[in-house]
C-alpha positions in Angstrom: -1.2 165.4 -247.2 -1.1 166.1 -243.4 -3.8 164.2 -242.7 -2.8 161.3 -244.6 -0.1 160.8 -243.4 -1.0 161.0 -239.3 -4.2 158.5 -240.2 -1.3 155.6 -241.8 0.6 156.5 -239.0 -2.1 154.9 -236.7 -2.7 152.5 -238.8 0.5 151.1 -238.5 0.5 151.7 -234.8 -2.5 149.8 -234.5 -1.6 146.5 -236.4 1.4 146.2 -234.4 1.1 142.5 -232.6 2.4 145.1 -229.5 -1.0 147.1 -228.8 -4.0 145.6 -228.2 -5.7 144.5 -231.4 -8.8 146.0 -230.1 -7.7 149.4 -228.9 -10.3 152.0 -230.0 -9.1 155.4 -231.7 -9.8 158.6 -231.7 -9.5 161.8 -233.5 -11.7 164.0 -235.7 -15.4 162.7 -236.0 -14.1 159.4 -234.0 -15.3 159.6 -230.3 -14.0 157.1 -227.8 -16.6 154.5 -226.4 -18.2 154.2 -223.2 -15.2 151.4 -221.6 -12.7 153.4 -222.9 -14.1 157.0 -222.5 -10.8 158.9 -222.6 -8.8 160.3 -225.5 -5.2 160.3 -225.2 -3.2 163.1 -227.0 -1.9 159.8 -228.9 -5.3 159.7 -230.5 -6.0 156.3 -228.7 -8.8 155.4 -225.8 -8.3 154.0 -222.9 -8.9 154.5 -218.9 -7.1 155.1 -216.0 -3.8 157.3 -217.0 -5.3 158.1 -219.9 -8.2 160.3 -218.6 -5.1 162.1 -216.6 -2.9 164.7 -218.1 -3.3 165.3 -221.8 -6.6 163.6 -222.0 -8.5 165.1 -225.1 -12.3 166.0 -223.5 -13.0 167.4 -227.5 -13.0 163.6 -228.6 -13.4 161.3 -225.7 -16.6 159.9 -224.9 -17.9 162.9 -223.0 -16.4 166.1 -221.4 -16.4 164.6 -218.1 -14.4 161.4 -219.2 -11.2 163.7 -218.8 -10.4 163.9 -214.9 -10.5 167.5 -214.7 -7.2 169.6 -214.7 -5.4 171.1 -211.7 -5.6 174.8 -211.5 -2.0 176.5 -211.9 0.0 177.1 -209.3 2.8 179.7 -208.7 5.4 178.1 -207.9 9.9 177.8 -207.9 10.6 174.1 -208.4 14.1 173.1 -207.5 14.5 170.6 -209.4 17.4 168.0 -207.2 15.5 165.2 -206.4 12.8 162.8 -207.6 11.3 163.5 -204.5 8.6 165.3 -206.4 8.4 163.0 -209.2 5.6 160.4 -209.9 5.8 157.7 -212.9 3.1 157.8 -214.6 2.3 154.5 -214.0 2.3 155.2 -210.4 0.0 158.6 -210.2 -3.6 158.8 -209.8 -4.0 162.5 -210.3 -3.8 163.8 -206.4 -1.7 167.1 -207.5 -1.7 168.5 -204.1 0.8 166.0 -203.6 2.9 165.6 -206.3 3.9 168.2 -208.9 5.3 166.3 -212.2 5.0 162.9 -213.7 7.4 161.0 -215.5 8.0 158.8 -218.5 11.0 157.4 -219.7 14.3 157.5 -217.5 15.4 160.6 -215.1 18.9 160.3 -213.1 19.7 163.4 -210.2 23.1 164.9 -211.2 24.6 168.0 -209.7 21.6 169.3 -207.7 19.6 168.6 -211.3 17.7 166.5 -213.1 18.8 164.4 -216.4 16.6 163.7 -219.2 18.3 160.6 -220.6 17.8 158.5 -224.1 19.6 155.7 -224.2 19.6 153.6 -227.8 15.9 151.9 -228.4 14.0 154.0 -226.0 12.4 156.9 -227.1 13.9 159.1 -224.7 12.4 160.9 -221.5 9.0 163.1 -220.5 8.8 165.4 -217.9 5.3 167.2 -217.4 3.5 169.0 -214.4 0.5 167.7 -212.6 -1.1 171.3 -212.5 -2.1 173.4 -215.4 -1.0 176.8 -216.3 -3.8 178.9 -217.8 -1.7 182.3 -219.0 1.4 182.8 -216.5 5.4 183.4 -217.0 6.7 180.4 -217.0 10.6 179.7 -217.0 13.1 176.8 -217.3 16.9 176.6 -216.5 18.5 173.6 -218.3 21.2 172.9 -221.3 20.6 170.7 -224.0 21.4 167.6 -226.0 23.9 167.3 -228.8 24.2 165.5 -231.2 22.2 165.0 -234.8 18.8 163.8 -234.8 19.0 164.4 -231.0 15.4 167.3 -230.3 15.2 169.2 -226.3 12.4 170.4 -226.0 10.7 173.2 -223.1 6.8 173.5 -224.0 3.3 174.0 -223.3 0.7 171.6 -224.2 -2.8 172.2 -223.6 -4.9 168.8 -223.4 -6.7 170.4 -227.0 -3.1 170.7 -228.5 -2.6 174.4 -228.0 1.0 174.7 -227.5 4.4 176.7 -227.0 7.4 176.2 -227.7 11.1 176.2 -227.1 12.8 173.4 -229.1 16.9 172.6 -229.7 17.9 170.9 -232.3 21.0 168.8 -231.6 23.1 170.3 -234.4 22.6 173.7 -234.0 23.6 174.8 -230.2 23.8 178.3 -230.7 20.1 179.0 -231.5 16.6 178.2 -229.9 13.3 177.2 -232.5 10.1 179.8 -231.1 7.3 178.1 -232.0 3.2 177.7 -231.1 0.2 176.2 -232.6 -3.4 176.4 -232.2 -5.3 173.5 -232.1 -3.3 170.8 -233.0 -2.8 172.6 -236.6 0.4 172.9 -238.3 1.2 175.9 -239.4 5.0 176.1 -240.5 4.8 180.3 -240.6 5.1 180.1 -237.5 8.4 178.7 -236.4 11.2 181.8 -235.6 14.7 181.2 -234.5 16.2 183.1 -231.9 20.0 183.1 -231.5 21.9 182.1 -228.2 25.0 181.3 -227.0 26.1 177.3 -226.5 23.1 175.7 -225.3 25.1 172.7 -224.3 27.4 174.4 -222.0 25.6 177.2 -220.8 23.1 177.2 -218.6 20.1 179.4 -219.8 16.9 180.8 -218.9 14.1 180.3 -221.1 11.2 182.1 -220.5 7.5 182.0 -221.7 5.7 184.8 -221.2 1.9 183.9 -222.0 -0.9 186.7 -221.7 -4.5 186.6 -222.8 -3.3 188.9 -225.7 1.0 188.9 -226.1 3.1 186.0 -226.2 6.7 186.7 -225.6 9.8 183.7 -225.7 12.8 185.5 -223.9 16.5 184.1 -223.0 18.4 185.4 -219.7 15.8 187.8 -219.1 16.1 189.3 -223.0 12.4 189.4 -225.2 13.2 188.2 -228.4 10.1 187.5 -229.8 6.4 188.6 -229.3 3.4 187.4 -230.6 0.3 189.7 -230.6 -3.3 187.6 -230.3 -4.7 190.3 -232.9 -2.0 189.0 -235.4 -3.4 185.3 -235.7 -7.0 185.7 -236.4 -8.1 183.0 -239.2 -10.7 183.5 -241.3 -11.9 180.4 -242.8 -12.3 178.9 -238.8 -13.6 182.2 -237.7 -11.4 182.2 -234.5 -8.0 183.1 -233.3 -5.1 181.0 -234.1 -3.5 181.9 -230.7 -2.8 179.5 -227.7 -5.4 180.3 -225.1 -6.5 177.0 -223.3 -5.0 175.5 -219.9 -1.3 173.9 -220.7 1.0 171.6 -219.1 4.4 172.3 -218.5 6.6 169.9 -220.8 10.7 169.2 -220.6 11.7 166.2 -222.7 14.4 164.7 -224.8 13.8 162.7 -227.8 14.6 160.7 -230.5 13.8 162.6 -234.0 16.7 161.3 -236.4 15.3 157.6 -236.7 15.7 156.0 -240.1 12.2 155.0 -240.1 10.4 158.5 -239.4 9.3 161.0 -242.2 12.3 162.6 -243.8 10.7 165.7 -243.3 11.7 165.3 -239.7 15.0 163.6 -240.2 16.1 166.5 -242.2 14.3 169.2 -239.5 16.5 167.5 -236.8 19.9 167.4 -238.5 19.9 164.0 -239.9 20.0 160.2 -238.7 20.8 159.5 -235.2 24.4 158.2 -234.2 23.7 155.7 -231.2 27.5 155.6 -231.1 28.1 159.4 -230.8 30.5 160.9 -228.1 28.1 163.1 -227.2 26.7 160.3 -225.3 27.6 159.2 -221.9 27.3 156.0 -219.8 25.3 155.2 -222.9 22.6 157.7 -222.9 22.4 161.2 -224.5 21.0 163.6 -221.9 19.6 167.3 -221.2 20.0 169.0 -217.9 16.7 170.8 -216.1 17.9 172.8 -213.1 14.6 175.0 -212.1 11.3 175.4 -213.3 9.6 178.5 -212.6 5.4 179.6 -212.8 3.8 183.0 -212.2 0.3 182.3 -212.8 -2.1 185.0 -214.0 -5.7 185.9 -213.6 -7.7 183.9 -215.8 -8.7 186.3 -218.7 -11.7 188.6 -218.1 -15.4 187.0 -218.2 -13.7 183.8 -217.5 -16.6 181.2 -216.3 -15.5 181.0 -212.8 -18.1 179.1 -210.2 -14.6 177.6 -208.1 -11.3 177.6 -207.6 -9.7 174.3 -208.2 -9.7 172.8 -211.7 -9.9 173.7 -215.2 -12.8 171.6 -217.3 -14.5 172.4 -221.1 -18.0 172.9 -221.3 -18.6 173.4 -225.1 -16.8 171.6 -228.2 -15.4 174.4 -229.3 -12.1 173.7 -227.3 -11.3 177.8 -227.3 -10.7 179.8 -223.7 -14.5 181.3 -223.6 -15.7 177.3 -223.4 -13.3 176.4 -220.5 -14.4 177.0 -216.7 -12.9 177.1 -213.2 -14.8 175.1 -211.1 -14.5 173.4 -207.7 -15.0 169.4 -209.4 -11.5 167.4 -208.1 -11.2 163.9 -208.8 -8.2 161.4 -207.6 -9.3 158.0 -209.5 -9.4 155.2 -207.0 -7.4 152.9 -209.5 -6.4 152.9 -213.2 -9.5 151.9 -214.6 -11.2 154.6 -213.4 -12.6 157.5 -215.3 -13.6 161.0 -215.1 -17.0 159.9 -214.9 -16.0 156.9 -213.0 -13.9 157.8 -210.6 -14.1 155.5 -207.7 -14.2 152.2 -209.8 -12.2 149.7 -208.8 -12.7 146.1 -209.6 -10.7 144.8 -207.4 -11.8 146.8 -204.5 -13.5 145.6 -201.5 -15.9 146.8 -199.5 -13.8 145.8 -196.6 -10.9 147.6 -197.4 -9.6 144.0 -198.3 -9.7 140.8 -201.3 -13.4 139.5 -200.9 -14.7 137.1 -203.2 -17.6 139.8 -204.0 -15.5 142.3 -205.9 -16.1 142.1 -209.5 -13.7 139.8 -211.5 -11.1 141.5 -213.2 -11.0 140.7 -216.8 -11.1 143.4 -219.1 -8.4 144.6 -221.5 -8.3 147.8 -221.5 -5.4 150.3 -221.8 -4.3 152.0 -219.0 -1.3 154.3 -219.3 -0.6 156.0 -222.7 2.2 156.0 -224.6 5.0 158.9 -224.4 5.6 162.2 -226.2 8.6 164.2 -226.5 6.5 167.1 -227.4 7.5 169.7 -230.0 7.2 170.3 -233.5 7.4 167.4 -235.6 8.8 165.2 -233.0 7.7 162.5 -230.2 6.7 159.8 -229.8 4.5 156.7 -228.6 5.0 153.6 -226.9 1.6 152.6 -225.3 1.2 150.1 -222.3 -1.9 147.9 -221.9 -2.5 145.8 -219.1 -5.6 143.3 -218.0 -6.9 144.9 -215.0 -4.7 144.0 -211.8 -5.3 144.0 -207.8 -2.8 147.3 -208.0 -5.3 149.9 -207.1 -2.2 152.8 -207.4 0.1 150.9 -209.5 -0.4 149.9 -213.4 0.9 147.0 -215.4 4.2 147.5 -216.1 6.7 151.2 -215.6 7.0 153.9 -217.2 11.2 153.5 -217.8 10.0 150.6 -219.7 6.8 152.2 -221.5 10.8 154.4 -222.5 12.1 151.1 -223.8 11.4 149.6 -227.0 14.0 146.4 -226.1 11.6 146.0 -223.2 8.2 147.0 -224.9 8.6 146.1 -228.5 7.8 149.2 -229.5 10.3 151.3 -229.3 -0.3 170.1 -228.0 -11.5 184.7 -225.4 -14.2 186.0 -227.4 -13.6 184.2 -230.7 -15.5 187.2 -232.7 -18.3 186.2 -234.3 -20.6 187.9 -231.6 -18.9 185.9 -229.1 -20.6 182.7 -230.2 -18.4 180.2 -229.0 -20.0 177.8 -231.4 -19.4 179.9 -234.2 -16.8 178.4 -236.5 -15.0 176.2 -234.2 -17.8 174.5 -232.6 -17.6 172.0 -235.7 -14.4 170.7 -234.2 -16.0 168.1 -232.8 -18.4 166.5 -235.3 -15.7 167.2 -238.4 -12.4 167.2 -236.5 -9.3 169.2 -236.4 -7.8 170.4 -240.0 -4.2 168.9 -239.3 -1.9 167.8 -236.1 1.0 170.4 -235.5 3.8 169.7 -233.1 3.7 166.7 -231.1 0.5 165.3 -232.7 2.2 164.7 -235.9 5.6 163.5 -234.0 3.6 160.9 -231.4 2.8 158.9 -235.4 6.4 160.1 -237.1 8.4 158.4 -234.2 6.3 155.4 -233.4 6.0 154.3 -236.6 10.0 154.4 -237.4 10.2 152.4 -233.4 7.5 149.4 -234.4 9.7 148.6 -238.0 12.9 148.4 -235.6 
């Protein structure tokens, strides 16, 4: 049923006049083509930003279609301004210069950042440029309030391992903890954690992610512990435990759209009210003050030949198929890929425009849509563009991507003798069994915005 729904949602997306009619899709048994080699977390193929954070190596044209993922960086990020944030349509992969990428509308307020969500938008997503492969990640924040409104603080890997804190706008006394493995939905993984008013009180939410244990804490108190040993899946012959390098994602998104799946709307507390007293200055908002990261050592026996990036070397997509290398790429344009990082159809050898430069006539997807992230939620508003002369800026803007009115459219050793290909290796050919968390959410919310 889940797979059927996802397929139906994707079909609706592709039939929209706001998405290129020939935009290729990717997923189980369907890799991206060579000319649009990068599979986004939303199941569409493209170039440029498609090949950066969220690029799924299992369904891309080949593993190196995706740009290598920057390694973990221990830091304390005081989110007082936008100085350390780039819009997704201006970021080409230089994680040494910028630590956060945004989609939607961020607002600075009282030495913090507001994630905003106005009517007919898909909210705001803030993602780290560096990945974490085990570590302690904390966020100090307040949440939004109101039915149909969801705030999220999650970890999401490119093969859709996921660890969640989520906050439903009608329940401000609980945080929902959850986890997924390679995007497979399991509704038994969630657990409510008690907390005092999440809207009025700033709390520190902590994910302590280790190779064998995972804990969720609030204000320094451990409220939930998951043991890897308790997640063995005999059917797939692996542990259903988050285990691959992941980005930090903070978001605010509208789960309560009338066109969403009824289960999503009910989970979110009902239909969203765009005239709510909980809106200020025309938008819902959640506040993020600080994010801290303490990187842990990679798992014992990790394939380490360098110190700059994480790459996958096997279609199983488990942590014993991740390598730490010195591979590092910054894209030359939004038409470059991990396979061709220096490609710029408008560049001239002298550094100025030249008649010998190849004509930019292709229509390709360059900036993927946004997902709020988290369980049963998110959104996809794909941005398409014909190749332009800009090498550092994609056509459109992240702010417009978030607006429905402006765009039209509104995440070890696995047993079996340590064989990485055992059980899970069929995923690239046969496909994962379903979509969990943000994967399903992307399709759900996009459908809602496309028919508004």
